[in-house]
N, C-alpha and C positions, 0 to 999 in steps of 0.2 A: 219386506218385499215378498211378493208372492212369486211362484215359479214362472209365471208368464212374464213378469217384469224383468226377472233375471235373464230369461231367454232373450228377450228383446234387447236388453242392454248388451249381452254377449254378442248378439248378431250385429248390432251397430258398431261395437268395438272391433269386431272382426272385419267388417267392411272398411272402416276407417284405417285400420292397420294394414289391410291389403291393398289400399288404393294408392300406394306409392308409385312413383314413376319407374317404369321398367325400361332399362337401357340395354341396348345390344352392345356387345363387345366391339371395340374398334378392330382388333385383330383376333377373331375367335380361333381357338385351337381346332385343329382338324378332329372331327368326330370319328368314333369307331364305326366301321361299316361291317355289318354281319352278313354272311353269305351262307345259304343252305346247301350250296353245291361246292364240294371241295375243288373240283377242277377249275371252275370259274374263279374261285377265291385265290387259288394258287397262281392262276394266270394274271389276275389283277395285281397281286403282290409282286410278281416278277416284273410286270410292266411298270409299276410305280416305285419299284425298289424299296418296298416296305415289308416288315416282318409280318408273320401270321401268328395267331393264337388259336390253337385247335382245341375245341372242347368236344369230347365224344361222350356218348351215353348209351345206355341200354335199359330195358325194363328192370325194375328192382326185383331182387330175389332174396327171400328169407330175411327181409328187413334191411338189406344192404342197399343204399341209394344207387340209382342207375347212372349217375354222372360221376366220373372220376377224373 
């Protein structure tokens, strides 16, 4: 087999493998909502009685990542 035949075979195999039926969940879990504004995020968390997960960050300095 030459390279073109292998490529075409892989492409067809990928299309066939990916053509399965996509089903949506009957009761999907609530998704995470990201907020860029702390005040609005806290207000929504209080209103919906849900916890928050705060991620803060800053520019990196001397090779230390900026997210901690």
